[in-house]
C-alpha positions in Angstrom: 107.7 96.7 104.5 109.8 93.9 103.0 112.3 94.3 100.2 109.9 93.1 97.6 107.4 95.8 98.5 110.1 98.4 98.7 111.2 97.4 95.2 107.7 97.7 93.8 107.1 101.1 95.3 110.5 102.4 94.1 110.1 100.9 90.6 106.7 102.7 90.1 108.4 105.9 91.3 111.1 105.5 88.7 108.5 104.9 86.0 106.6 108.0 86.7 109.7 110.2 86.2 110.5 108.7 82.9 106.8 108.9 81.8 106.9 112.6 82.3 109.6 112.8 79.6 107.7 110.5 77.3 109.7 107.5 78.3 108.6 103.9 78.7 110.2 101.0 80.6 111.8 99.7 77.4 113.8 103.0 77.1 115.7 102.2 80.3 119.2 101.1 79.3 120.9 100.7 82.7 119.8 100.0 86.3 121.9 100.3 89.5 120.4 98.8 92.6 121.8 99.8 96.0 120.7 97.3 98.7 121.2 97.3 102.5 121.0 93.5 102.6 122.3 91.0 100.0 120.8 88.2 102.0 117.4 89.7 102.1 117.7 90.4 98.3 118.6 86.8 97.6 115.8 85.5 99.9 113.2 87.7 98.3 114.5 87.3 94.7 111.5 85.4 93.3 109.0 88.0 94.6 111.2 90.8 93.5 111.2 89.3 90.0 107.4 89.3 89.9 107.4 93.0 91.0 110.1 93.8 88.4 108.2 92.1 85.5 105.0 93.9 86.5 106.7 97.2 85.6 109.4 96.2 83.1 107.9 93.2 81.4 110.5 91.1 79.7 112.9 94.1 79.2 116.3 93.4 80.9 118.7 96.3 80.6 122.3 96.2 82.0 122.0 96.0 85.7 124.4 96.2 88.7 123.3 95.3 92.2 125.5 96.6 95.1 125.2 96.1 98.9 125.8 99.2 100.9 126.1 99.9 104.6 123.1 102.3 104.6 121.0 104.6 102.5 120.4 108.3 103.2 116.7 107.8 103.7 116.5 106.2 107.2 114.9 102.8 107.0 115.2 102.5 103.2 116.1 99.1 102.0 116.7 99.8 98.3 117.6 102.7 96.0 117.3 102.2 92.2 119.0 104.4 89.8 117.8 104.2 86.2 119.3 105.6 83.0 117.0 105.9 80.0 117.5 106.9 76.4 114.2 108.4 75.2 113.9 109.0 71.5 112.9 112.4 70.3 109.3 112.8 69.3 
């Protein structure tokens, strides 16, 4: 699995947690991406952008991207932390 595919899988995972609380992608106010390879991220950026827009549309919250030595899940390439502000019903 390349970084683009890992990003797509992870983004859908994040969306399902927010949806359970009534949230939508536009409620996300901050993203922090932890990557194991900056070079792979830059190489795959066009495809990652397509995967991102498939979930987030044209919504671009504040975002930080960090390269880390490794992630806790063996073999994982990306971990995405999302903070959302979901309005009360």
